[in-house]
C-alpha positions as CSV (number, residue, x, y, z in Angstrom):
1,M,0.0,0.0,0.0
2,H,2.8,2.4,0.9
3,R,4.3,1.9,-2.5
4,F,1.2,2.4,-4.3
5,L,0.3,5.6,-2.4
6,A,3.9,7.1,-2.9
7,A,3.7,6.3,-6.8
8,S,0.2,7.9,-6.9
9,L,1.4,11.0,-5.1
10,L,4.5,11.3,-7.5
11,C,2.3,10.8,-10.6
12,C,0.0,13.6,-9.4
13,L,2.8,15.9,-8.5
14,T,5.0,15.5,-11.5
15,G,3.6,13.0,-14.0
16,C,4.2,9.4,-14.3
17,N,6.8,9.4,-17.0
18,S,10.4,8.7,-15.8
19,I,9.2,8.2,-12.1
20,D,11.6,5.3,-11.8
21,R,14.5,7.4,-12.9
22,A,13.6,10.3,-10.7
23,T,13.2,8.2,-7.5
24,H,16.6,6.6,-8.3
25,V,18.0,10.1,-8.4
26,A,16.4,11.2,-5.2
27,S,17.8,8.1,-3.3
28,G,21.2,8.5,-4.9
29,F,21.2,12.3,-4.0
30,V,20.5,11.5,-0.5
31,S,23.1,8.7,-0.1
32,H,25.8,10.6,-1.9
33,Q,25.4,13.8,-0.2
34,L,25.2,12.4,3.2
35,C,28.2,10.0,2.5
36,S,30.3,12.9,1.5
37,A,29.1,15.3,4.4
38,T,29.8,12.5,7.0
39,F,33.0,11.0,5.8
40,V,34.7,13.9,3.7
41,S,33.5,16.9,5.7
42,G,33.2,15.2,9.1
43,L,29.7,16.9,9.7
44,D,26.9,15.5,11.8
45,P,24.8,13.6,9.2
46,E,21.3,14.1,10.6
47,Q,22.0,17.9,11.0
48,Y,23.3,17.9,7.5
49,Y,20.3,16.0,6.3
50,R,17.8,18.3,8.1
51,E,19.7,21.5,6.7
52,A,20.9,20.8,3.3
53,I,19.1,17.7,1.9
54,A,15.4,17.7,3.3
55,P,14.7,21.2,1.9
56,T,15.7,20.1,-1.6
57,L,13.4,17.2,-1.6
58,R,10.3,19.1,-0.5
59,P,7.5,18.6,-0.7
60,L,8.4,15.0,-0.9
61,S,11.1,14.7,1.9
62,F,8.9,12.7,4.0
63,L,9.2,9.8,1.5
64,S,12.9,9.5,2.0
65,S,14.8,7.5,4.6
66,H,18.5,6.9,5.1
67,A,21.0,4.8,7.2
68,V,24.7,5.9,7.9
69,D,27.2,2.9,8.4
70,V,30.1,4.4,10.1
71,K,32.1,1.1,10.3
72,D,32.0,0.4,6.5
73,R,31.9,4.1,5.7
74,E,28.9,4.1,3.4
75,V,25.3,5.5,3.4
76,S,22.2,3.8,2.1
77,A,19.0,5.5,1.2
78,T,15.5,4.8,0.0
79,F,12.8,6.9,-1.6
80,A,9.1,6.3,-1.5
81,G,9.9,2.5,-1.1
82,L,10.3,2.6,-4.9
83,A,14.2,3.0,-5.2
84,Q,17.3,2.3,-3.2
85,A,20.9,3.6,-3.4
86,R,24.1,3.1,-1.6
87,A,27.1,5.4,-1.5
88,V,30.6,4.4,-0.4
89,Y,33.5,6.5,0.8
90,R,36.6,5.9,-1.2
91,G,39.2,8.1,0.8
92,S,40.9,10.5,-1.6
93,L,38.3,9.9,-4.4
94,G,35.5,10.9,-2.1
95,C,32.0,9.3,-2.2
96,L,30.1,7.7,-5.1
97,V,26.7,5.9,-5.6
98,T,27.7,2.5,-6.6
99,S,26.1,0.2,-9.1
100,G,27.0,-3.0,-7.6
101,D,30.6,-2.7,-8.7
102,A,33.5,-2.6,-6.2
103,P,34.4,1.0,-5.5
104,A,37.8,2.2,-6.9
105,A,40.7,2.3,-4.5
106,A,41.8,5.6,-3.0
107,A,44.6,7.2,-5.0
108,P,47.9,7.4,-3.3
109,Q,48.9,10.9,-2.3
110,A,52.3,12.5,-2.5
111,E,53.7,14.6,0.2
112,P,52.5,18.1,-0.6
113,A,55.0,20.6,-2.3
114,P,55.6,23.9,-0.5
115,A,53.2,26.6,-1.2
116,L,54.1,29.5,-3.2
117,L,53.0,32.1,-0.6
118,P,53.0,32.3,3.2
119,E,49.9,31.2,4.9
120,I,46.9,33.7,4.7
121,G,46.2,33.2,8.4
122,G,47.3,31.4,11.6
123,R,45.9,28.4,13.3
124,D,43.3,30.4,15.1
125,V,40.2,31.9,13.6
126,V,40.9,35.4,12.6
127,E,38.6,37.8,14.5
128,P,37.8,41.1,12.8
129,A,39.6,43.9,14.7
130,D,37.2,46.7,13.4
131,P,33.8,46.7,15.1
132,A,32.0,47.6,12.0
133,L,33.5,44.6,10.1
134,K,32.6,42.4,13.0
135,A,29.0,43.7,12.8
136,A,29.1,43.0,9.0
137,L,29.9,39.3,9.7
138,E,27.4,39.1,12.4
139,R,24.7,40.3,9.8
140,A,25.9,37.7,7.3
141,F,25.3,35.0,9.8
142,A,22.0,36.2,11.2
143,E,19.3,33.6,10.6
144,N,15.8,34.1,9.4
145,P,13.1,33.5,12.1
146,E,11.4,31.0,9.8
147,P,12.0,29.1,6.5
148,P,13.6,29.6,4.2
149,Y,16.8,29.6,6.2
150,R,20.1,31.2,5.3
151,Q,22.4,28.7,7.2
152,T,25.7,30.6,6.6
153,K,28.4,28.2,7.8
154,A,31.8,29.9,7.0
155,V,32.9,33.4,5.8
156,V,36.5,34.3,5.1
157,V,37.6,37.8,4.1
158,V,41.0,38.2,2.5
159,H,42.4,41.7,1.7
160,D,46.0,42.1,0.1
161,G,46.7,38.4,0.7
162,R,45.9,38.2,4.3
163,I,42.7,37.2,6.3
164,I,41.2,40.2,8.0
165,A,38.1,38.5,9.2
166,E,36.6,35.1,9.4
167,R,33.8,33.4,11.2
168,Y,32.3,29.7,11.4
169,A,29.1,28.2,12.6
170,A,29.1,25.7,15.4
171,G,30.5,22.4,14.1
172,Y,32.5,24.0,11.4
173,G,36.1,25.4,11.5
174,I,39.3,26.3,9.6
175,D,39.9,22.8,8.4
176,T,36.4,21.6,7.5
177,P,36.1,20.7,3.8
178,L,32.9,22.2,2.4
179,L,31.1,21.3,-0.8
180,G,31.5,24.0,-3.6
181,W,28.8,22.5,-5.8
182,S,29.4,24.4,-9.0
183,M,32.3,26.4,-7.6
184,T,34.0,23.1,-8.7
185,K,33.4,24.4,-12.2
186,S,35.9,27.2,-11.6
187,V,38.5,24.6,-10.5
188,T,38.0,22.8,-13.7
189,N,38.5,26.2,-15.4
190,A,42.0,26.5,-13.6
191,L,43.0,22.9,-14.7
192,L,42.1,23.6,-18.3
193,G,44.1,26.8,-18.1
194,I,47.1,24.9,-16.9
195,L,47.0,22.5,-19.8
196,V,46.6,25.5,-22.2
197,R,49.7,27.0,-20.7
198,Q,51.6,23.8,-21.0
199,G,50.6,23.6,-24.7
200,K,48.5,20.4,-24.3
201,L,45.0,21.9,-25.1
202,D,43.6,24.3,-27.5
203,M,40.3,25.8,-26.3
204,N,39.3,26.8,-29.9
205,V,39.6,23.6,-31.9
206,P,37.1,20.6,-31.9
207,A,37.0,19.0,-28.6
208,A,38.8,15.6,-28.3
209,I,35.6,13.6,-28.1
210,A,35.9,10.3,-29.9
211,A,32.2,9.9,-30.5
212,W,32.1,13.0,-32.4
213,A,35.3,12.6,-34.3
214,G,33.6,12.4,-37.7
215,P,33.4,15.6,-39.5
216,A,29.9,14.9,-40.6
217,D,28.8,14.6,-37.0
218,P,27.1,18.0,-36.2
219,R,28.7,17.7,-32.6
220,H,32.2,17.6,-34.2
221,A,32.2,21.5,-34.2
222,I,31.9,21.8,-30.4
223,T,35.1,23.3,-28.8
224,P,36.3,23.1,-25.2
225,D,35.5,26.8,-25.2
226,N,31.9,26.0,-26.2
227,L,31.9,23.5,-23.3
228,L,33.3,25.9,-20.7
229,R,31.0,28.8,-21.8
230,M,27.9,26.6,-21.7
231,N,27.0,27.1,-25.4
232,S,27.8,23.7,-26.8
233,G,24.3,23.2,-28.2
234,L,24.1,19.8,-26.5
235,D,20.5,18.9,-25.4
236,I,21.5,17.4,-22.0
237,G,19.2,19.2,-19.6
238,Q,20.0,22.1,-17.3
239,S,21.9,22.4,-13.9
240,M,20.6,25.9,-12.9
241,T,18.0,24.8,-10.2
242,A,18.1,22.3,-7.5
243,N,14.6,21.2,-6.2
244,A,12.3,18.1,-6.3
245,G,11.6,18.6,-10.0
246,T,15.4,18.5,-10.6
247,A,15.2,14.8,-10.2
248,F,13.7,14.5,-13.7
249,D,16.7,16.3,-15.3
250,P,19.2,14.0,-17.2
251,T,22.3,15.8,-15.7
252,A,20.8,15.0,-12.1
253,Y,20.5,11.3,-13.3
254,M,24.0,11.4,-14.7
255,V,25.5,12.5,-11.2
256,F,23.0,10.7,-8.8
257,G,21.5,8.0,-10.8
258,G,24.4,5.5,-10.5
259,V,25.8,6.2,-14.0
260,R,29.1,4.6,-14.2
261,D,30.7,7.0,-16.9
262,M,29.2,10.3,-16.8
263,A,31.1,11.8,-19.7
264,A,30.1,8.9,-21.8
265,F,26.4,9.5,-20.8
266,T,26.8,13.2,-21.8
267,E,28.6,12.6,-25.3
268,R,25.5,10.6,-26.3
269,A,23.3,13.8,-26.1
270,P,21.9,15.1,-29.4
271,L,22.6,18.6,-30.7
272,R,19.8,21.1,-30.1
273,A,21.4,24.2,-31.4
274,T,24.5,25.2,-33.4
275,P,27.5,25.5,-31.1
276,G,28.0,29.0,-30.0
277,T,24.4,30.1,-30.5
278,W,22.5,28.8,-27.4
279,W,23.5,29.4,-23.8
280,N,22.2,26.5,-21.5
281,Y,24.0,25.9,-18.0
282,T,24.4,22.1,-17.6
283,N,26.8,19.9,-15.8
284,G,27.1,17.7,-18.8
285,N,29.4,20.2,-20.5
286,T,31.8,20.2,-17.6
287,L,31.9,16.4,-17.3
288,L,33.3,16.3,-20.9
289,L,35.9,18.9,-20.0
290,S,36.8,16.8,-16.9
291,R,37.3,13.7,-19.1
292,I,39.6,15.8,-21.2
293,I,41.5,16.7,-18.1
294,R,41.7,13.1,-17.1
295,D,42.9,11.9,-20.5
296,N,45.7,14.7,-20.3
297,A,46.9,13.7,-16.8
298,G,47.5,9.9,-17.0
299,G,43.9,8.7,-17.8
300,N,43.2,7.7,-14.1
301,P,42.2,9.3,-10.7
302,A,45.8,8.9,-9.5
303,G,47.1,10.8,-12.5
304,V,44.4,13.5,-12.1
305,L,45.1,14.0,-8.4
306,A,48.8,14.1,-9.0
307,F,48.3,16.8,-11.6
308,A,45.9,18.9,-9.7
309,H,48.0,18.9,-6.6
310,R,51.3,19.5,-8.2
311,E,50.2,22.2,-10.5
312,L,47.5,23.8,-8.5
313,F,46.4,22.9,-5.0
314,D,50.0,22.5,-3.5
315,K,51.2,25.7,-5.2
316,L,48.3,27.7,-3.5
317,G,48.6,26.0,-0.2
318,M,45.2,24.3,-0.4
319,K,45.4,21.6,2.2
320,H,41.9,20.2,2.7
321,V,40.7,19.3,-0.7
322,T,38.8,16.3,-2.0
323,L,37.8,15.9,-5.6
324,E,35.3,13.2,-6.1
325,F,35.4,10.8,-9.1
326,D,32.9,8.7,-11.1
327,A,33.4,5.0,-11.5
328,A,35.2,5.5,-14.8
329,G,37.8,7.7,-13.1
330,T,36.7,11.0,-14.3
331,P,36.5,13.8,-11.7
332,I,32.9,15.1,-11.2
333,G,34.3,18.5,-12.1
334,G,30.9,20.2,-12.5
335,S,29.7,19.9,-8.9
336,H,31.7,17.8,-6.4
337,M,34.9,19.3,-4.9
338,F,35.3,19.9,-1.2
339,A,37.7,22.4,0.3
340,S,37.9,24.4,3.4
341,A,36.8,28.1,3.2
342,R,40.3,29.2,3.5
343,D,41.2,26.9,0.5
344,W,38.6,28.4,-1.5
345,A,39.8,31.7,-0.7
346,K,43.4,30.9,-1.7
347,F,42.0,29.4,-5.0
348,A,40.2,32.8,-5.5
349,M,43.5,34.7,-4.7
350,L,45.0,33.1,-7.9
351,Y,42.4,34.9,-10.1
352,L,42.8,38.1,-8.0
353,N,46.5,38.0,-9.0
354,D,45.9,37.3,-12.8
355,G,46.9,33.6,-12.6
356,V,50.2,34.3,-11.0
357,M,51.1,33.1,-7.4
358,G,54.2,34.4,-5.9
359,A,56.7,34.6,-8.9
360,E,55.1,31.9,-10.7
361,R,52.6,32.1,-13.5
362,I,50.1,29.2,-13.0
363,L,47.5,30.2,-15.5
364,P,48.2,31.5,-19.1
365,E,48.6,35.2,-19.6
366,G,45.0,36.7,-20.3
367,W,43.2,33.6,-18.9
368,V,41.5,35.6,-16.1
369,D,40.1,38.2,-18.6
370,Y,39.0,35.2,-20.9
371,S,37.4,33.5,-17.9
372,T,35.5,36.6,-16.7
373,A,34.2,37.9,-20.2
374,Q,30.5,37.4,-20.2
375,T,29.3,34.9,-22.7
376,P,26.7,36.1,-25.2
377,G,23.3,34.8,-24.3
378,S,24.0,34.6,-20.5
379,G,23.2,38.2,-19.8
380,F,20.3,37.4,-17.7
381,Y,22.6,35.6,-15.2
382,G,25.9,37.0,-16.2
383,Y,28.2,34.0,-16.9
384,G,31.7,33.9,-18.4
385,A,33.9,30.7,-18.9
386,G,33.5,28.8,-15.7
387,F,33.0,32.0,-13.5
388,W,30.0,34.2,-12.9
389,T,30.7,37.8,-13.9
390,N,29.6,41.3,-13.4
391,R,31.4,42.4,-16.5
392,G,29.1,42.9,-19.5
393,G,25.9,44.1,-17.9
394,G,22.6,42.3,-18.1
395,P,20.0,41.7,-15.3
396,G,22.3,39.3,-13.2
397,A,25.2,41.7,-13.1
398,E,22.8,44.7,-12.5
399,Y,21.1,43.0,-9.6
400,R,24.5,42.1,-7.9
401,I,25.9,45.7,-8.4
402,A,22.7,47.3,-7.2
403,H,23.1,45.4,-3.9
404,G,26.6,46.4,-3.5
405,M,29.0,44.2,-5.4
406,P,31.4,46.1,-7.6
407,A,31.2,46.1,-11.4
408,D,34.7,44.5,-11.7
409,A,33.8,41.7,-9.4
410,F,33.5,38.0,-10.5
411,M,32.9,34.8,-8.7
412,A,33.0,31.0,-8.3
413,R,29.4,30.3,-7.4
414,G,27.8,27.0,-6.3
415,S,24.2,26.1,-5.8
416,G,22.6,27.1,-2.4
417,G,24.9,30.1,-1.6
418,Q,28.5,29.1,-2.1
419,Y,30.7,31.9,-3.2
420,A,34.2,32.8,-3.7
421,I,34.0,36.4,-4.8
422,V,36.9,38.3,-6.3
423,V,37.1,42.2,-6.4
424,P,40.3,43.2,-8.1
425,S,39.8,46.8,-7.6
426,Q,39.9,46.4,-4.0
427,R,42.4,43.5,-3.8
428,L,39.6,41.7,-2.0
429,V,38.4,38.0,-1.8
430,V,35.1,37.1,0.1
431,V,34.2,33.5,0.6
432,R,30.7,32.5,2.0
433,M,29.5,28.9,2.5
434,G,26.5,27.3,3.7
435,P,23.2,25.8,2.3
436,A,21.0,28.7,1.9
437,F,17.6,28.2,0.5
438,T,16.6,31.8,0.2
439,P,15.8,33.6,-3.1
440,R,18.7,33.9,-5.4
441,D,20.9,31.7,-3.2
442,D,21.2,34.7,-0.6
443,M,22.8,36.8,-3.1
444,D,21.4,39.9,-1.9
445,V,22.8,39.4,1.6
446,V,26.3,38.4,0.1
447,A,26.4,41.5,-2.0
448,H,25.5,43.7,1.0
449,L,28.4,41.9,2.9
450,V,30.9,42.8,0.2
451,A,29.7,46.3,0.2
452,D,30.0,46.5,4.0
453,I,33.5,45.0,3.9
454,I,34.7,47.4,1.2
455,A,33.2,50.4,3.3
456,Q,35.6,49.5,6.0
457,L,38.8,48.8,4.2
458,P,40.1,52.5,4.5
459,N,39.8,52.1,8.3
460,L,41.8,48.9,8.5
């Protein structure tokens, strides 16, 4: 009876087509995210479920159940009694929804190389010395009296290469790895930039996708630039929203439905529009770029992690990073990298410094300007090439600017209020993390925070 009632409810709310796939996405989402929160981030699983998962499943969250196995480091979940999923923790490879196959072994980690710059802060939380700056952080952490909640978990403010203020919610700290969601796309941007600098990748020639290799294939014309700018023309769903209806999106199925090879899933998508003519934000584009990175870095997770640490993470002094992989060994480069708030700030500093860290150029000259130049067709949101940008106008940029974020600002941005904001004119980086379910992912409050900080810089 429970299964019948659940299926009937789902049919009434969403239609009966693809219910089996959607329920598998829901159970996979719960198991994967709880696994990562528990075993990668070290968070309390039940608190994380209440704050970050249940609001996404509404109005159907009551149909979800889960169990956390601390001993075997895995999480199982069921949805409406119609679908089950199991996610397993794999050490340096993070968590993954399994399809019955044995999880890949953790990749060996080399001793980190020295960072190119001194630490941006000491071992203790940097309390703001200025009372007005302290008040700005307090406003950023102020909670709404009723849903939707803001749930700010971490704020780090870096000016001229040093933390001038930071704050963390209870249960979170300097070393807590936090999920960036689509901030991960900006890290994918950096790894691509490194390959370009090394002469291993050209962003403006047809992408190295074997399935499209024939010149007669209309997808043959898709370039890495098209994939990074989200104008490939592929008909592979959209990744702009996260709610119960998202369970029916093909990219959600790709990540949470137990798909073994996410890039192969994407490369089968048909072409809906001529490359370069239609802007559509979708994780599928970034998974194909992630496989290009994998294929240029040894073809396996160990090679990718060695490349990412040697060329990026270690040089920036990022110490608490987990990049998750699919079962085919491709990084889930559109959505699943965890790093501490300080690590996210260090990453943003690379773009503040035009791709140079210390005396070493990590990204090609001009790469930051390329990444932050608005893509035609994205003006409603203001999207560049792996970064959101205020440069170029349009409703998205105008909204952010009107709420206090300068016109030269750009950001790595992830679902639910994950931000690493770069303001070159102020030599400023502001990181805000936490699962916000407010309108526009708490953008108005975050933009006001940036404005408040800038107002106090002359006093510091």
